[in-house]
C-alpha positions in Angstrom: 36.4 -64.4 20.6 34.6 -64.5 17.4 30.9 -64.2 16.3 28.7 -67.3 16.2 28.4 -69.5 13.2 24.8 -68.6 12.7 25.5 -64.9 12.3 28.2 -65.7 9.7 26.1 -67.9 7.6 23.1 -65.5 7.4 23.9 -62.6 5.0 22.0 -59.5 5.7 20.1 -57.7 3.0 20.8 -54.1 2.2 19.0 -52.0 4.8 18.1 -49.2 2.5 14.9 -49.4 0.5 15.4 -51.4 -2.8 15.7 -49.5 -6.0 12.6 -49.2 -8.0 12.2 -51.6 -10.9 10.5 -48.8 -12.9 12.3 -45.5 -13.2 11.3 -42.1 -14.6 13.5 -40.5 -17.3 14.2 -36.8 -17.5 10.9 -36.2 -19.3 8.9 -38.0 -16.6 8.2 -41.1 -18.8 8.3 -44.5 -17.1 11.4 -46.5 -18.3 11.8 -50.2 -17.5 14.7 -51.1 -15.2 17.8 -52.4 -17.0 17.5 -55.6 -14.8 14.5 -56.5 -16.9 16.5 -56.2 -20.1 17.2 -59.8 -21.4 19.9 -58.5 -23.7 22.0 -57.3 -20.8 21.8 -60.8 -19.1 22.7 -62.4 -22.4 25.8 -60.1 -22.7 27.0 -61.2 -19.2 26.5 -64.9 -20.3 28.5 -64.4 -23.4 31.3 -62.8 -21.3 31.7 -66.0 -19.3 31.8 -68.1 -22.5 34.3 -65.8 -24.4 37.9 -64.7 -23.9 37.0 -61.0 -23.3 38.9 -59.1 -20.6 37.0 -57.5 -17.7 37.7 -54.0 -19.1 36.3 -54.9 -22.5 33.1 -56.4 -20.9 32.6 -53.2 -18.8 32.9 -51.0 -21.8 30.5 -53.1 -23.8 27.9 -53.1 -21.0 28.1 -49.3 -20.6 27.9 -48.9 -24.4 24.8 -51.1 -24.6 22.8 -49.6 -21.7 23.9 -45.9 -22.3 22.3 -43.6 -19.7 20.3 -46.5 -18.2 23.5 -47.9 -16.7 23.7 -47.7 -12.9 26.6 -49.3 -11.1 24.5 -50.3 -8.1 22.0 -52.2 -10.3 24.7 -54.6 -11.6 26.8 -55.0 -8.5 25.3 -58.3 -7.5 25.6 -59.5 -11.1 29.3 -58.7 -11.2 29.9 -60.5 -8.0 28.1 -63.6 -9.4 30.3 -63.4 -12.6 33.5 -63.5 -10.4 32.1 -65.9 -7.7 33.5 -69.0 -9.3 37.2 -68.3 -8.5 38.2 -69.4 -12.0 35.4 -71.9 -12.4 33.2 -70.5 -15.2 30.6 -73.3 -14.8 30.0 -72.3 -11.1 29.9 -68.7 -12.0 27.3 -69.3 -14.8 25.1 -71.2 -12.3 25.3 -68.3 -9.9 24.5 -65.8 -12.6 21.4 -67.8 -13.8 20.1 -68.0 -10.2 20.5 -64.3 -9.8 18.7 -63.7 -13.1 15.8 -65.8 -12.0 15.7 -63.9 -8.7 15.7 -60.6 -10.5 12.8 -61.7 -12.8 10.7 -62.7 -9.7 11.5 -59.4 -8.0 10.4 -57.6 -11.1 7.0 -59.2 -10.9 6.7 -58.3 -7.2 7.7 -54.8 -8.1 4.8 -54.5 -10.5 2.4 -55.7 -7.8 3.9 -53.2 -5.4 3.4 -50.4 -7.9 -0.3 -51.3 -8.3 -0.6 -51.3 -4.5 0.8 -47.8 -4.3 -1.6 -46.6 -7.1 -4.5 -48.0 -5.1 -3.3 -46.3 -1.9 -3.1 -43.0 -3.8 -6.6 -43.4 -5.1 -7.9 -44.1 -1.6 -6.3 -40.9 -0.4 -7.8 -39.0 -3.2 -11.2 -40.5 -2.5 -10.9 -39.6 1.2 -10.1 -36.0 0.3 -13.2 -35.7 -1.9 -15.5 -37.6 0.4 -15.6 -40.7 -1.8 -15.9 -44.2 -0.2 -12.6 -45.9 0.1 -12.0 -49.0 -2.0 -10.8 -52.0 0.0 -7.1 -52.9 -0.5 -5.7 -56.3 -1.0 -2.6 -56.5 1.2 -0.6 -59.5 2.2 0.5 -58.9 5.8 3.5 -60.8 7.3 3.3 -61.8 10.9 4.8 -59.2 13.2 5.4 -55.5 12.7 8.0 -54.5 10.1 11.2 -52.7 11.1 10.1 -49.6 9.2 6.8 -49.5 11.1 8.5 -50.1 14.4 10.9 -47.3 13.7 8.1 -44.9 12.7 6.1 -45.9 15.8 9.0 -45.1 18.0 9.6 -41.8 16.4 5.9 -41.0 16.7 6.0 -41.7 20.4 8.9 -39.2 20.8 7.0 -36.6 18.9 3.8 -37.3 21.0 5.7 -36.8 24.2 7.2 -33.6 22.9 3.7 -32.5 21.7 2.2 -33.1 25.2 5.0 -31.1 26.9 4.7 -28.3 24.4 0.9 -27.9 24.9 1.4 -27.6 28.7 4.0 -24.9 28.3 2.8 -22.7 25.5 0.3 -19.9 26.2 -3.4 -20.4 25.3 -4.6 -19.3 21.9 -1.2 -20.0 20.3 -1.1 -23.0 18.0 2.0 -24.8 17.3 2.7 -26.7 14.1 4.6 -29.9 14.8 4.7 -32.7 12.2 2.8 -35.7 13.4 4.7 -38.3 11.4 8.5 -38.2 10.9 9.9 -38.7 7.4 12.2 -41.7 6.8 15.9 -41.0 6.3 19.1 -42.8 6.7 20.0 -40.6 9.7 17.1 -42.1 11.7 18.6 -45.6 11.6 21.0 -46.6 14.4 24.5 -47.7 13.3 25.1 -51.4 13.5 28.2 -53.6 13.5 29.0 -55.6 10.4 31.6 -58.3 9.7 33.3 -58.1 6.4 35.3 -60.9 4.8 37.9 -59.4 2.5 40.9 -60.6 0.7 43.9 -60.9 3.0 46.2 -58.9 0.7 44.0 -55.8 0.9 42.8 -56.0 4.6 45.1 -53.2 5.8 44.2 -50.9 2.9 40.5 -51.4 3.3 40.8 -50.7 7.1 42.8 -47.5 6.6 40.4 -46.4 3.8 37.3 -46.8 6.0 39.0 -45.2 9.0 39.7 -42.2 6.8 35.9 -42.0 6.1 35.2 -41.8 9.8 34.0 -45.4 10.1 34.9 -47.3 13.2 37.0 -50.4 12.1 38.3 -53.2 14.3 40.7 -55.7 12.6 39.9 -59.2 13.7 42.7 -60.6 15.9 41.4 -64.2 15.4 41.0 -64.7 11.7 42.9 -62.9 9.0 40.9 -61.0 6.4 38.0 -60.1 8.8 37.0 -56.6 9.6 34.4 -55.4 12.2 33.0 -52.0 11.5 30.1 -49.9 12.6 27.9 -48.2 9.9 24.3 -47.6 9.0 24.3 -50.2 6.1 26.5 -52.3 3.9 25.6 -49.9 1.0 27.2 -47.1 3.0 30.3 -49.2 3.6 30.6 -50.1 -0.1 30.2 -46.4 -1.1 33.1 -45.5 1.1 35.4 -47.9 -0.8 37.0 -47.1 -4.2 35.5 -48.9 -7.2 38.6 -51.0 -7.7 38.3 -52.5 -4.2 34.6 -53.0 -3.8 34.8 -56.5 -5.3 37.5 -57.3 -2.7 34.7 -57.6 -0.1 33.4 -61.2 -0.2 30.6 -61.1 2.4 28.7 -58.7 4.7 27.3 -60.2 7.9 25.2 -58.5 10.5 26.6 -58.7 14.1 24.1 -59.0 17.0 24.3 -56.6 19.9 25.6 -59.4 22.2 28.4 -60.3 19.8 29.2 -56.6 19.2 29.7 -56.2 23.0 32.1 -59.2 22.9 34.1 -57.8 20.0 34.3 -54.3 21.5 35.1 -55.5 25.0 38.7 -56.5 24.4 39.3 -53.1 22.8 38.5 -51.4 26.2 40.5 -53.8 28.3 44.2 -53.7 28.9 46.2 -56.5 27.2 47.1 -59.3 29.5 50.7 -60.3 30.3 52.3 -62.1 28.7 50.8 -61.1 25.4 51.5 -59.4 22.1 50.4 -56.0 20.8 51.1 -54.0 17.7 51.9 -50.3 18.0 49.7 -48.3 15.6 51.4 -44.9 15.6 54.5 -42.9 16.5 58.1 -43.7 16.0 57.5 -47.4 16.7 54.5 -47.7 14.3 53.8 -51.3 13.2 56.3 -52.6 15.6 55.5 -55.9 17.5 55.8 -55.5 21.3 55.7 -58.0 24.1 53.4 -57.0 27.0 55.2 -57.5 30.3 54.5 -57.0 34.0 57.9 -55.7 34.9 56.1 -52.5 36.0 52.5 -52.2 37.1 50.0 -50.6 34.7 49.2 -47.1 35.6 47.5 -44.0 34.1 48.9 -41.1 32.3 48.2 -37.5 33.5 45.4 -37.3 31.0 43.7 -40.4 32.5 44.5 -42.9 29.7 45.8 -46.3 30.8 49.4 -47.1 30.1 50.8 -50.5 29.1 54.4 -51.5 29.6 55.9 -53.5 26.7 59.3 -54.7 25.5 60.1 -53.7 22.0 63.2 -53.9 19.7 65.1 -50.6 19.5 64.6 -48.1 16.7 66.0 -45.1 18.6 69.6 -46.0 19.7 71.8 -44.3 22.3 74.7 -44.6 19.9 75.1 -43.9 16.2 73.3 -46.4 13.9 72.1 -46.2 10.3 68.8 -44.7 9.7 65.9 -47.2 9.8 67.9 -49.8 11.8 65.9 -52.2 14.1 68.1 -54.2 16.4 68.8 -55.2 20.0 70.9 -53.0 22.3 74.6 -53.6 22.0 75.8 -53.0 25.6 79.5 -53.0 24.5 78.9 -49.7 22.7 77.6 -47.9 25.8 80.1 -45.9 27.8 81.7 -47.5 30.8 81.4 -46.1 34.3 78.5 -45.0 36.5 76.4 -43.9 33.6 75.3 -47.5 33.0 73.8 -49.5 35.9 72.8 -53.1 36.0 69.2 -54.3 36.5 69.2 -57.3 38.8 66.2 -59.7 39.3 66.3 -62.8 41.4 70.0 -62.5 41.8 70.7 -62.3 38.1 71.6 -59.4 35.8 68.8 -59.2 33.3 69.5 -55.8 31.8 70.9 -52.3 32.2 69.7 -48.7 32.7 71.1 -45.8 30.8 69.9 -42.2 30.6 66.6 -43.0 32.2 65.8 -45.9 29.8 65.7 -49.6 30.9 66.9 -52.4 28.6 66.1 -56.0 29.3 68.4 -58.4 27.4 68.6 -55.9 24.5 64.9 -55.0 24.5 63.6 -51.5 25.4 61.0 -51.2 28.2 58.6 -48.6 27.0 55.0 -47.5 28.0 52.2 -46.7 25.5 48.6 -45.6 25.8 46.1 -48.4 25.5 44.5 -46.6 22.5 47.8 -46.8 20.6 47.9 -50.6 20.8 46.2 -53.4 18.9 46.1 -56.9 20.5 47.7 -59.6 18.4 46.7 -63.2 19.3 49.3 -64.9 17.1 52.3 -62.9 15.9 54.3 -63.9 12.9 57.7 -65.4 13.9 59.6 -63.1 11.6 58.1 -60.1 13.4 59.2 -61.3 16.8 62.6 -62.7 15.6 64.5 -60.2 17.7 62.5 -61.0 20.8 63.3 -64.7 20.3 67.0 -63.9 19.7 67.1 -61.9 22.9 66.3 -65.0 25.0 63.7 -63.2 27.1 60.9 -65.4 28.5 61.7 -68.4 26.3 58.6 -70.4 27.2 56.3 -67.6 26.0 58.3 -67.3 22.8 57.9 -71.1 22.2 54.2 -70.8 22.7 53.9 -68.0 20.2 55.9 -70.0 17.6 53.8 -73.1 18.2 50.6 -71.2 17.9 51.7 -69.8 14.6 52.6 -73.2 13.3 49.1 -74.5 14.3 47.5 -71.9 12.1 48.6 -74.1 9.2 47.2 -77.3 10.6 45.0 -79.2 8.1 43.2 -82.4 7.7 45.4 -85.5 7.7 48.2 -84.0 9.8 49.3 -85.5 13.1 49.0 -83.8 16.4 49.8 -84.6 20.0 47.5 -83.6 22.9 49.4 -81.9 25.7 46.7 -81.3 28.2 43.4 -83.1 28.7 41.8 -86.5 28.8 43.9 -87.8 25.9 47.1 -86.3 27.1 50.2 -87.6 25.2 48.0 -89.3 22.6 48.8 -88.7 18.9 45.8 -88.4 16.7 45.0 -87.5 13.1 43.3 -84.1 12.3 39.7 -84.7 11.1 38.6 -81.0 10.9 39.8 -77.6 12.0 38.0 -74.5 13.1 40.4 -71.6 13.4 37.7 -69.2 14.1 37.0 -70.9 17.5 40.6 -72.1 17.7 39.6 -75.7 18.0 40.4 -78.9 16.2 38.8 -82.4 16.0 41.2 -85.3 16.4 40.8 -89.0 15.8 42.7 -91.5 17.9 43.3 -95.2 17.3 43.3 -96.7 20.8 43.5 -100.5 21.0 41.8 -100.8 17.6 39.0 -98.4 18.4 38.7 -95.0 16.6 37.7 -92.2 19.0 37.2 -88.6 18.1 37.4 -85.5 20.4 37.3 -81.7 20.2 40.5 -80.1 21.5 41.6 -76.5 21.8 44.6 -75.5 19.6 46.6 -74.3 22.5 46.3 -77.8 24.0 48.0 -79.6 21.1 51.2 -79.5 19.2 51.9 -80.4 15.6 53.8 -83.7 15.1 56.1 -84.2 12.1 57.6 -87.5 10.9 60.7 -88.3 8.9 59.7 -88.3 5.2 56.9 -85.8 5.6 56.8 -83.2 2.8 56.9 -79.7 4.5 57.1 -76.1 3.6 58.9 -73.4 5.6 56.5 -70.6 6.5 58.9 -68.2 8.3 62.5 -67.3 8.6 65.3 -66.9 6.0 64.2 -70.1 4.3 60.6 -68.9 3.7 58.9 -70.8 0.9 61.4 -73.7 0.9 59.7 -77.0 0.2 61.1 -80.5 0.7 60.9 -83.6 2.8 62.3 -84.2 6.3 65.4 -86.4 6.3 66.4 -86.0 10.0 65.0 -84.5 13.2 67.2 -83.4 16.2 65.0 -81.9 18.9 63.5 -78.8 17.3 65.9 -78.7 14.4 64.7 -80.4 11.1 67.0 -81.3 8.3 65.0 -80.8 5.0 66.0 -82.1 1.6 64.6 -79.9 -1.1 63.0 -81.9 -3.9 63.2 -79.1 -6.4 66.8 -78.1 -5.8 68.4 -81.6 -5.4 70.4 -80.6 -2.4 71.7 -84.2 -2.0 74.0 -83.4 -5.0 75.7 -80.4 -3.3 79.4 -80.7 -3.4 79.6 -82.9 -6.5 81.8 -81.9 -9.4 81.4 -83.0 -12.9 81.1 -82.1 -16.6 77.9 -80.6 -18.1 76.2 -83.0 -20.5 73.3 -80.9 -21.7 71.9 -77.4 -20.9 68.9 -76.5 -23.0 68.8 -72.9 -24.3 66.6 -70.8 -22.0 66.2 -73.6 -19.6 66.7 -73.6 -15.8 67.8 -77.2 -15.3 71.0 -78.8 -16.6 72.4 -82.3 -16.7 76.0 -83.2 -15.7 78.1 -86.3 -15.2 79.6 -86.7 -11.7 83.4 -86.9 -12.0 83.6 -89.2 -8.9 80.4 -91.3 -8.9 79.7 -93.4 -5.8 78.7 -97.1 -6.4 75.0 -97.7 -5.6 75.6 -101.3 -4.7 78.6 -103.6 -3.8 79.2 -104.1 -7.5 81.7 -101.5 -8.7 80.4 -101.7 -12.2 77.1 -100.1 -11.1 77.9 -96.5 -10.7 74.4 -95.1 -10.9 72.8 -92.9 -13.5 75.1 -91.4 -16.2 73.9 -87.9 -15.6 72.3 -85.8 -12.8 69.6 -83.1 -13.3 70.0 -80.0 -11.1 68.9 -76.4 -11.2 71.3 -74.2 -13.1 71.4 -71.6 -10.2 73.0 -74.2 -8.0 75.9 -74.8 -10.4 79.1 -72.8 -10.3 81.6 -73.0 -13.2 85.1 -74.1 -12.1 88.3 -74.6 -13.9 87.2 -72.7 -17.0 89.3 -73.9 -20.0 91.4 -71.3 -21.8 89.5 -71.5 -25.1 90.5 -69.5 -28.1 89.0 -66.0 -28.1 88.9 -63.3 -30.7 91.1 -60.3 -30.2 91.4 -57.0 -32.2 95.1 -57.3 -32.5 95.5 -61.0 -33.6 92.0 -62.2 -34.3 91.7 -65.9 -33.7 95.2 -67.1 -32.7 95.1 -70.4 -34.5 96.5 -71.8 -37.7 96.9 -75.1 -39.5 99.2 -77.4 -37.7 98.3 -76.3 -34.2 97.4 -79.0 -31.8 94.0 -78.3 -30.1 91.6 -80.0 -27.7 87.9 -79.6 -27.7 86.7 -78.1 -24.4 82.9 -77.8 -25.1 80.2 -79.3 -27.2 79.5 -82.8 -28.5 83.1 -83.5 -29.4 84.3 -82.8 -25.8 87.8 -84.1 -25.0 88.6 -84.7 -28.6 92.2 -83.9 -29.5 93.6 -83.3 -33.0 95.6 -81.2 -35.4 94.1 -78.2 -37.1 93.7 -78.8 -40.9 92.0 -75.6 -41.9 90.6 -72.4 -40.4 87.3 -70.9 -41.6 87.4 -67.4 -40.2 84.1 -66.1 -41.6 82.2 -69.0 -40.0 84.6 -69.1 -37.0 85.1 -72.9 -37.1 88.0 -75.3 -37.5 88.5 -78.6 -39.3 90.4 -80.9 -37.0 92.0 -84.3 -37.7 91.2 -86.3 -34.6 94.1 -88.3 -33.1 91.7 -90.7 -31.5 90.0 -92.2 -34.6 91.6 -90.2 -37.4 88.3 -88.6 -38.4 87.7 -85.1 -39.7 85.5 -83.0 -37.3 84.2 -79.5 -37.5 84.2 -77.5 -34.3 83.6 -73.8 -33.5 86.8 -72.0 -32.7 85.5 -70.8 -29.3 85.0 -74.4 -28.3 88.6 -75.4 -28.5 91.7 -74.6 -26.5 95.2 -74.6 -28.0 97.6 -77.2 -26.6 100.7 -76.2 -28.6 101.5 -74.2 -31.7 102.5 -75.6 -35.0 106.1 -76.7 -35.0 107.7 -74.6 -37.7 111.1 -75.9 -36.6 110.4 -79.5 -37.8 112.6 -78.8 -40.8 115.5 -77.4 -38.9 117.5 -80.5 -39.6 117.5 -79.6 -43.3 118.6 -76.0 -42.8 121.9 -75.6 -44.7 121.1 -78.7 -46.8 120.6 -79.0 -50.6 117.0 -78.7 -51.8 115.2 -78.8 -55.2 113.2 -76.0 -56.7 110.1 -77.5 -58.3 108.0 -74.4 -59.0 108.2 -70.8 -60.0 110.7 -69.1 -62.3 113.6 -71.0 -60.8 112.1 -74.4 -61.3 114.7 -77.1 -61.9 117.5 -75.5 -60.0 119.3 -76.9 -56.9 119.7 -74.5 -54.0 120.8 -74.3 -50.4 118.0 -73.8 -47.8 118.7 -71.0 -45.3 115.4 -70.3 -43.5 111.8 -71.5 -43.3 108.8 -69.2 -42.6 105.1 -69.8 -42.4 104.6 -69.5 -46.2 108.0 -68.8 -47.6 111.6 -70.1 -47.3 114.9 -68.5 -48.1 117.2 -70.3 -50.5 120.3 -69.5 -52.5 121.0 -70.9 -56.0 124.6 -72.1 -56.1 126.7 -69.2 -57.0 123.9 -66.6 -56.6 122.4 -64.4 -53.9 119.6 -65.5 -51.6 116.0 -65.3 -52.8 112.6 -66.1 -51.3 110.4 -68.8 -52.6 107.1 -70.4 -51.6 107.4 -73.4 -49.4 105.3 -75.4 -51.9 107.9 -74.7 -54.6 110.8 -76.3 -52.6 111.4 -80.0 -51.7 114.1 -81.7 -49.8 116.3 -84.5 -51.1 114.7 -86.9 -48.7 111.8 -87.6 -51.1 111.1 -91.2 -52.1 112.9 -92.6 -55.2 109.7 -92.9 -57.2 109.1 -89.2 -56.9 112.6 -88.4 -57.9 112.4 -90.7 -60.9 109.9 -88.3 -62.6 112.5 -85.6 -62.7 114.5 -85.3 -65.8 117.3 -83.0 -67.0 117.4 -84.1 -70.6 118.6 -81.2 -72.8 116.3 -82.2 -75.5 113.3 -81.7 -73.3 114.6 -78.4 -72.2 115.2 -77.3 -75.8 111.7 -78.3 -76.6 110.3 -76.3 -73.8 112.4 -73.3 -74.7 111.1 -73.3 -78.4 107.3 -72.5 -78.1 107.3 -70.7 -81.5 107.8 -74.0 -83.4 104.6 -75.9 -84.3 104.0 -78.6 -81.8 103.0 -82.0 -83.0 100.3 -84.1 -81.4 102.9 -86.2 -79.6 104.6 -83.0 -78.3 101.2 -81.7 -77.1 100.5 -85.0 -75.4 103.9 -84.9 -73.7 103.3 -81.3 -72.5 99.9 -82.2 -71.2 101.2 -85.4 -69.5 103.9 -83.4 -67.7 101.7 -80.5 -66.8 101.3 -81.7 -63.2 104.8 -83.0 -62.8 106.9 -80.7 -60.7 110.1 -82.4 -61.8 109.8 -81.5 -65.5 109.9 -78.2 -67.2 106.9 -77.5 -69.3 105.4 -74.6 -71.4 103.6 -73.2 -68.4 106.9 -72.9 -66.5 108.4 -71.0 -69.5 105.5 -68.5 -69.5 105.9 -68.1 -65.8 109.5 -67.3 -66.3 108.7 -64.8 -69.0 106.1 -63.2 -66.7 108.6 -63.1 -63.9 111.1 -61.3 -66.1 108.6 -58.9 -67.3 107.6 -58.1 -63.7 111.2 -57.8 -62.8 111.9 -55.3 -65.5 108.6 -53.5 -65.1 108.3 -49.8 -64.6 109.0 -49.9 -60.8 112.2 -47.9 -60.9 114.6 -48.7 -58.2 111.9 -50.1 -55.8 111.4 -53.5 -57.4 112.4 -55.0 -54.0 109.6 -53.0 -52.4 106.9 -53.9 -55.0 107.9 -57.6 -54.6 107.4 -57.2 -50.8 110.9 -58.7 -50.4 111.5 -57.0 -47.1 107.9 -57.0 -45.9 108.8 -58.4 -42.4 111.3 -55.6 -41.9 108.8 -52.9 -43.0 106.3 -54.1 -40.4 108.3 -52.2 -37.8 110.2 -49.6 -39.8 109.4 -46.7 -42.1 111.5 -46.6 -45.3 112.7 -43.1 -46.3 112.2 -42.4 -50.0 112.9 -39.5 -52.4 110.2 -38.3 -54.8 110.8 -37.6 -58.5 110.1 -34.1 -59.9 107.5 -35.7 -62.2 105.1 -36.3 -59.3 102.6 -33.4 -59.1 104.9 -31.0 -60.9 107.8 -31.3 -58.5 105.7 -30.6 -55.4 107.7 -33.0 -53.2 110.9 -33.2 -55.2 113.0 -31.8 -52.3 111.2 -33.7 -49.6 111.8 -37.1 -48.0 108.7 -39.2 -47.6 108.2 -42.3 -45.3 106.3 -45.4 -46.2 103.2 -46.4 -44.2 103.6 -49.0 -41.5 103.0 -51.9 -41.1 101.7 -52.0 -44.7 103.5 -49.8 -47.2 100.6 -50.2 -49.6 97.8 -49.1 -47.2 97.9 -45.8 -45.4 95.5 -43.3 -43.8 94.0 -42.7 -47.3 93.2 -46.3 -47.7 94.7 -49.0 -49.9 97.1 -47.7 -52.6 96.3 -48.5 -56.3 98.3 -51.1 -58.0 101.8 -49.9 -58.7 101.6 -47.1 -56.1 103.0 -46.8 -52.6 101.4 -45.2 -49.5 103.7 -42.5 -48.1 103.4 -39.5 -45.7 105.4 -36.5 -44.8 105.0 -33.2 -42.8 103.6 -30.2 -44.6 105.4 -26.9 -45.1 102.5 -24.9 -43.7 101.8 -23.8 -40.2 101.4 -26.6 -37.7 103.5 -29.1 -39.7 100.6 -31.5 -40.2 101.0 -35.0 -41.5 100.0 -35.3 -45.1 99.4 -38.7 -46.8 99.9 -39.5 -50.5 99.7 -42.4 -53.0 102.9 -42.1 -55.2 103.7 -44.3 -58.2 106.6 -46.6 -57.5 108.4 -45.3 -60.6 108.5 -41.8 -59.1 110.2 -43.0 -55.9 113.8 -43.9 -55.1 115.6 -45.0 -51.9 116.9 -42.2 -49.6 120.5 -43.2 -48.7 121.9 -42.6 -45.2 123.6 -39.3 -44.6 124.7 -39.2 -41.0 126.2 -41.3 -38.2 124.0 -43.6 -36.1 121.3 -43.5 -38.8 119.7 -47.0 -39.2 119.6 -48.4 -42.7 118.5 -51.5 -44.6 121.2 -53.4 -46.6 119.6 -54.0 -50.0 122.2 -56.3 -51.6 125.4 -58.1 -50.9 126.3 -60.6 -48.2 124.5 -58.7 -45.5 121.3 -58.2 -47.6 118.2 -57.7 -45.5 120.0 -56.6 -42.3 119.0 -53.4 -40.4 122.2 -51.8 -39.0 123.2 -48.3 -37.7 125.9 -46.3 -39.5 129.0 -46.0 -37.4 131.0 -43.7 -39.8 130.0 -41.5 -42.7 132.3 -39.5 -45.0 131.4 -37.0 -47.8 133.9 -35.3 -50.2 132.4 -32.8 -52.5 129.7 -34.3 -54.7 131.1 -37.8 -54.1 130.1 -40.0 -51.2 132.9 -42.0 -49.5 132.4 -45.6 -48.5 130.0 -46.0 -45.7 131.1 -48.1 -42.8 128.5 -50.1 -40.9 129.3 -51.2 -37.4 128.7 -54.9 -37.1 128.2 -54.7 -33.3 124.7 -53.3 -33.9 121.2 -53.6 -32.3 117.9 -53.3 -33.9 114.8 -51.6 -32.4 111.5 -53.5 -32.6 108.1 -52.0 -32.6 107.7 -52.3 -28.8 111.1 -50.6 -28.2 113.0 -53.7 -27.1 116.5 -54.5 -28.4 117.7 -57.7 -29.9 121.1 -58.7 -31.4 121.1 -58.4 -35.2 124.6 -59.2 -36.2 127.8 -59.3 -34.3 131.4 -59.2 -35.7 134.6 -58.3 -34.1 135.6 -55.9 -36.8 133.8 -53.3 -38.8 132.1 -54.0 -42.1 132.8 -52.2 -45.4 130.1 -52.6 -48.0 132.3 -52.0 -51.0 135.3 -50.0 -52.1 133.4 -47.8 -54.5 131.5 -45.0 -52.8 128.8 -44.7 -55.4 127.9 -48.4 -55.3 128.0 -48.5 -51.5 125.2 -45.9 -51.0 123.2 -47.5 -53.7 122.9 -50.7 -51.7 121.8 -49.0 -48.4 118.4 -47.6 -47.5 117.7 -45.2 -44.6 115.0 -46.4 -42.1 113.1 -44.8 -39.2 111.3 -46.6 -36.4 107.6 -47.1 -35.9 106.7 -46.4 -32.2 
């Protein structure tokens, strides 16, 4: 039961005497109250009109008033500032009303001061025998509370005085004060109703209980507290400053209403019902009051209540803090566990003196340890509902909680009463008195009636927009699409659940957004016409989407970087050019993008490398049909020669001029004989043109210059630039590179990627420091070692030191100071530098040395070559051995010792 409406709507004034509008400072001088300061009220008005925070306004107010600031003086003003709930216009109106009220009270305070001065003058006149001056007093009808209290105290003292005169001996005078002084202790404690914010209700109740204030939490309306105190000011002073504004209203409760509020606290909770345990191991647990056992009293005289509660103390091991029903399968078998039978059915079991009913523990508590709960939250009684105990009561509790959210415009069905089974529309609700007013439409007439909440049930319709208020789907909002008994099927408007299960391609996903658009891969026709397949894209939350079939796009690796090159066939897997396929034309590594020639419309498109996936690598074997065929050299120092093509690489190709050894040329300098006739027609082999090109010292005529310029871009003619290229090539060939010209030309660079070449150092290097040592080239790049890139004309090498520890030392040695280290023992791998088997890496099968001369070295043709990952592959196979040459000195000159890189 709750207090009446009249008591709620009438706010009580503070019961303590109001603060004086005129104060005395430390020197005894009268100082006007800050409430009369117009500047302070103006400051509060500016706060509502500005963007200042509350902390800044508080500091400004304290700084302005200084030592005149009293928090109690401005409490009502602060409440008025925050009374609009975000509406500054309403807050300003409340502040202006409070300002006018303060100004009126200030005028009354001055009259009251004059009245007190007149009273003091009368007392002084009476003391000196002067006639008293008549006072002008405005008397309200009826005695004031202060006078009634004083009169009552006077009667007590008069009775005590009469008794004392009769008992004390004659001649002895007693001095008993005739009139009692007013104090807060002489006022009886009263009950007040506080409306507080729901989020701080529990904190405020615990805080006031710690201050020895009796507090009762309202079981009817959330956010209401009943407490007994001498005045609202005493209650506010018991709260921390940060929570004083959380109290919205103070209402005085009459004695009759106080008895009603306190009456349930002294009664035992009825069965069936719900209570909350307030202390002990089951603190804050929701319990179901049952009549399985009669209520009795404890040895101390306190009444006991039997309740069913979910287990927190289990008879078998469970994780700490677990709350669950009893699992009977985990109890021991035998006579230790006995069944509890009621009405011929097994409803529970008994084990070690405890009784369990369908998984709930039957336990007794003192009445003082329980708080009655009228409407429990379904989440708090979820285990009671799952146990299946007393299902009708559980349904009533769930329906009562749902009715707490009943509002105007909802539909409700009357269960009991004059309008039973009628469905009406909610016109108004009063949750305090747990009633609702419904409007019915009966045969065209609209009739209204007041019905109790427990006599109605909430009615939902298909299409209603609802929100889940309990359970695992708490907070879910959507509209009802289907109802089956008590089960509702809700389609979420915000999450687009109707699209669950669809698969498609993402069209657009904004950066930082939460929604994305995708195309359904299998759209369903919206009408009978197959051409109408609905919207092209669907908007759904990103959290509902799971990426599937992720394309293997090209990624950057430390070993290989971006594994893509011109000629590769790729397909775009992301971005605006999705599903475009083409051939890579160029790779821009710094910007990580590709230029692709689309096979769809033959356009050039630029795509980030990470947006494409490789379909197949560039086909380097497309020219295999010309391997072994005749080709033409159209560039470089061998321009104009015919040669035989032996191999094609990424950038180079191996050819052999007729009658000469193999050499490596750029692919752009070699063309096949399958070129068109008009291209071949530009090629000329006229000796006069060659003689002219080979005589640059003679003065050239204008015609000759024109001829040179006209043929500058013709690959089939020999011009002056080719001659200078030939001269430069010869100069490079005969440069000061010693016997390592093949190394400086990077002729065997592919072999040196996986092998270290052993070299000898000339005594000229660092005064012969390494003249008796073998050094190894860096791998995979002989020109870049641990000391960084080698200068031009130098080679990066390393060897072990002669000192303790045999550390590896790295050097940059000029190529002119290095020479190949020839093989000296059997099974040593070597690189053939010249001859028919030039470039092969083979092991030595037999080695002979006679005095200072070296015998021919025999290389076994049935050899295998180690690669960098220690696998073996066939290098060259013959049925017989291989003799490099018949001369011993020439044979070792053509062979270089190698070691492996592991």
